[in-house]
C-alpha angles and dihedrals in degrees: 000000000000092000090050092049092050090048090052091050090051092049090049093049094049092044090055091048092049090050093050093051092047091050091049086056090052093050097047099036121010095051092056100054094103095042087051092054089051091048090054089057102259118146123255090256093050090046088052090051089051088072104033101043097046090044093054092045089049092050089054092046092053091062086087092065097100090053092044090055091047092050094050092037092223136073087211094060091046093051092048090050091050092046092051093051090045091054090052092049090077093063095082088049092052090049091048092051090049094047095038099233145055131182113256095239091052091049091050092047092049094051091044088059090050094050093041091056094040093053094035091057094051102075093042091048090050093051091045097049091039086062095046106043118066113240095234093064100038100095096051094037095050092042091057093039090052090053092054090045093052090052088051090052089049089051091052090050091050092049091049092047091051094049092048092048091051092047094049091046091052090049091050091048091050093050090050092048093048094042091230112157102161095083113097113249091236095050117112115243128209093263093053091051089049087055089056087052090053092047092051091047089054091049092050091049091047092053092042092055091045088058088062089057090048088058089053093058118095125255114256115266111269112271094014096094103037106137134202111240113220128201115262089239092058099036099085090053095045096104090061095053104056140069091270095058095109091053093046093047090054091046093051096045092045089048090058089050092049094049093055087083109005097083091053101052092094094053089045092055098039104029101032106028092031095230112181119236088257093052091046093051089049092053093049091045090053091052094051092044093053091042089053094050094045095047094070092046093050089046090058090046092051090050090057105032104022132254096271093071089051090051091054092049092048094046095049092047091051093048092051092042093063091059092046089057088060092064120102104284133232129173092254094046091050091050091049093049092049088052090049088049089059093054092046094049092046090058097043095046097046094046098046095053096040089050094043093053091040096059099034125093112252094228091053096047101100094047091043094052092043093053092042091055090053093050091043091057089054091048091050091051093046095053093047092049089052090050092046089051090054093050092047092048094051092045114185094343112143093230094051097111093040088059091044094053093044092049090052092046091050091051090050093050089049091059097049095086086065087069089078089068095051110108123238118258127236094282093043094057125093113269094256094062121102114256116244130203126263133187142155141227129280098241090074095231093087090229135093123258113277097025107087119088145097 
């Protein structure tokens, strides 16, 4: 018993370290893909496509995950393979930053590999960790782990911000020394591009080192991870055919409502409110800091009261938050709202994934998460296209973003009645019910790439 307990503590420790390193990669690398495209001289439309197109391609590529796991006969091996390829996917970006250019199709292909491996590892990681971590400690453990991972993301953001500031300062000093005045002030100089190269190098190293900690985690117990393989024709509709369909239906529809405004918060702060890069980083840092602090608290609450109650709290907060963003803005009100967004997302993300894995059948878990990721990518794109249509329709009207945030808030509120059909999780069931498994996602935030925002 002592040996088993020590082995579990080791697995939990290396799992947390892996999550922290992964999250650092997200903060220093993933969150700067679109700014990097702009720095290379691509248009705002092309920069936007550099996220949406590769993400959709990646969501399609990760549909092979169940067969990859079956071929390698281990979710652990599949996750390690995906992590290794993901670490290498930064190499073309580093070269592009060093050279100062990259063809658009190569950029899209590189980011598609990144997203494909990121999404492809998720279902396997969920099945793997779901078999390793005892169900009675998952809410508290993943709440604390998420807090650590959010702090690591914040550290990655800080490192990236410092490198970019140094790069821009070096470019400004070079322009002043050379007397060049013809370069636009917003143009990216060679030192700023080198800063991007340094950021992506750190991201690649972070993911590479995290792969080492994936190796150190134990194989899942025999028989605890066997997964049902579903036909490719039926896989995309898998979330609508199981006991978790009411939860997934709410998550997908709520995702559409969230994405009506979430992708445009950055352009609202920088383009509409004219936040400086420093103010923008402070706002994002506040969100991640509050998200980190709240995650552990909600983890403890979920362990006591069940994840469904946390889901209700997070969903209501997100619905109200959209309307509050439409109020007349000040610097302090925006900072307060970004902090509140971190708390709301902490509750929503923790609850949805604890509930999802709590009500799903263990042998269906990989196929379920694979198909959910595919549908979720479609929901994300659908919501963002709807928000983009609203912005284009309103043109340069001063109340454009007010209408956008109100429309998103109204859509979120409309989806809240669906919560009544969401089943209770393990801790929310009566004591006579059989306990079911719960787990989270490797990235530490308990959400899938592209979801989290304001």
